[in-house]
N, C-alpha and C positions, 0 to 999 in steps of 0.2 A: 505496498498499500503506500502512496506518496506521503509524503510528511505535510503537514500543514499549517500555514503559516498563523502567528498569532500576533506579532508584531514584527516589521521589519523597515529599517531605520537610520538615519546617522545618528551621532550624540557625540556632545561635547561635554565634557568632563572636568573639573578639576579647579571650577572657578571658584570655588566657595570652600570647598576642604581639598585635602591630600589624599584622603584615602575612603573608600566606600565598601560598605561589604551588602552582597545579595545572596539570597537563596531562593531560587522557582521550586516549589513543589511539585508542581506536574510538567512544566515545561523544560525543551533541550534550548542551550544559548550557544550562538555561533557568533564569534567575534573575530576581525578581520580590523588590526592596529592600524592605526597611524600616528603613535608615539609612543617614546621611550617613559619606560616606568618598571613594575612589577607588578604578577599575580601570585596571590597565594591560594592554592587550589589542592584538599587531600592532603595535607602535609607536607605540600610543595611548592617550594616557590619558582616561579620562571621569569625569565628577565625579557619583559617586554619589547618591543623596536617596531618602529616600521616597516611592515610587512610579511611580521607574525598573525599567528593565528589560534585560537583555542576553541574546542567545543567540549562543552560542559553539560554533563547529564541531568536528569531532573533532580531536586533535591541533597545538590553538592553547593555548600557556601561557599562562595570564592570571594575573596576581598582585592579590590585594585588599589593599587599607590600610583599616583599621581605627580609628575613633575612638570607642573604649571598645566596648563590649557590643553587638551587631552582626547584628539576627536576619534571614534572607530565607526564602522560599521555592524550593525549588529543584525541580530535575527533571533526570536524566540518562537519555538515551532514544536509541533506534538509530532510523533511517531506512532499512527495506529498500529495496534497487533503485536506490539514491541514488547515481551516478557522479560521478567529479570533484569531490570532497569537499574536497580540499586546493584545488581554487581558491577555493573560499568564501571569505568574510571574514565576521568576528562582524559581531553588529549592537546598538547599543545607541541603547534608545527612551526617551525623555523628553517628559515634561507634553502625553500624548495622553490625553484625555478617556476612550479608550476601555479605557485598560489595567488599570482596576480592575475592569472587566467580564472581562476575560479571566484575572486574577489568581485572583477569585473562580472562573471555571470550573477553573481548575488545583485552586484547594483545594479545590471538590467531588469531583476526580480523586480526591485524597486516602480520603476514604471509602468510594470504590468500587473500590478495590485489591483488600480480600478479599471482599467481597460479588460482584465481578461487574468481574473486570480490563479484560473486552473495552470495555464501557463506560467505564472509567476510559480506553484510549486513545482511544477516542471524544473523549473530553471534551481531552484533549490535542492531538489531533488540530483540534478546533474552536478551540483556543488557536492554535496553529502558523498557522493559516490567517487569524484575527483579525490576527496579527503581522504575515503577508504583506501583507494587505491595508491597514495602517499606514504600511508601508514602501511601497508602489506608490503611496502619497500622500502621502509624506515631504515633498515642496515644496509642499503647501497646509494650509491653516488646516485642524482637525482638523472633520470634516464633519459639520454642527449637528446633521441626525436623530440624530447618534450622543449629543449633547449633550442632545437632547431625551428622547431614549429613556434615558438613563441618569436623568435627573433624576425621570422620570415611575417608574421602577424603583424607585429609593427612596422615593416617597411610597405607592406601592402596597406595598411593605413596610414602611413605617413610620407609616400613616396615623395610626395612633390618639396619635402623639407631635406634640408641639406645634411641625413644621416651620416654619422662616420660606423667603422665596425667599432671604434671606441665607445660612442654613444650608444649600442647597441648591447656591448658585453656591459655596461654599465647600466642598464634596464634590465639584464636578463640576472643579473647580481653576478658578475663574471669579470674576472680581470680580461685584457685584450689578447692574452697569449690563451687563456683557456676556449675563449669562445672561438678561435682559429684554429687551434687545436681540433675542437669538437666538429665545427663546419668541415674542416678537412677529411675527419675522420667518418662523418655521417654520407658526405655529398661527393666528397674525392674533389675537391675543388678550393681554391684559397678563398678569403673570405670576400676580395675584392673582387675576383670572378665573378664569384656566383652573387653577391647586388649588382654589378653590371647585367647578369644573365637575368634577374628579376626585373629590373628596370627596362632592359630593352625588350622581353617578352612582353610587358605590358604595353610597350609602347606598338609593340606591332599590332597587336590586337586593337588599338585606338586607330590604328592605320587604316586597319582592313574592314574593321568593322563600326564607324563613328564617324560621323562627318565634323568634327573636331578641327579646325586649324592646325597643320604642324605645328607652330610656333606655338600654340596653347599646349598642344600635347605633349611639347618637349617638356614645358613647365612643370605638368602635369606630373611624370615622371620623375622629376629630377634634376633636369638638364635646363637649365635657363638659358645657357649659351647653345645659340639655335644653331651656331657653325658646329661646335662641338657634340651637338646631337646628331647632326648629318653624317659625320664624321666617324663619330661612334657606330650608330643605325648600320652604316655601310660597311663598317669593320664585322660587324656580328654578322651580317645577315647577307653581305656582298650585293646588296643595294640600296640607293637611298630612299629615305621616307618617300619623297614623290612616286618614285618606282613602286615602290612596295603598295600603296594607294591604288595606283594606275591599274597594276594588276590585278589586284584583287576586285575592282571593280568592272571587270571584261565580263 
């Protein structure tokens, strides 16, 4: 059975007090943190930092310690037909490249709550399945295919911006050398060639299937210099952008 969302929103704490204790008798609590602080739960203390996440079962008291204004995304929810809740332990996740993707899914669920509550619950379900996947592989390094998927998604969404490999590595919570090694292992290309291939493949799609001006397409895929764009496309496909468009319309 899918989860049922009781509360889903963003909240800011730490305005008036530096610690708070909560206990939800019937509801699970899922938090994605955007601040530094401390979480005390079930006799264990966890260092909260931006990007970390906690999942706490019903009936478990938690204490949050704040260091100034502290914002997080949280969801209180029910899991129907789940027995032996009292035997479950809270979970704290940190430094996993998949967490930003799961946070984005939960953020999308906020927008869906009014218009499509069932779809919002499905988003939450997908988040919980993602957390389970992370926990099932807790003793191993985050799987490299997720890192490449995350980096690719960032490039596709922000292609018009001057992204560098260093930027991507930081966004994936990796060093430049780590991301370079993973891309080489997973794709068999250097990051520079991989990034250029994504941009030029997208440009070719625009040239073949849209009526956007070539100058606009160049900017859309991250090449504001039209002369450099033409040179890059010719090197990749053996044709100029004009020729690609011309033959596509025959």
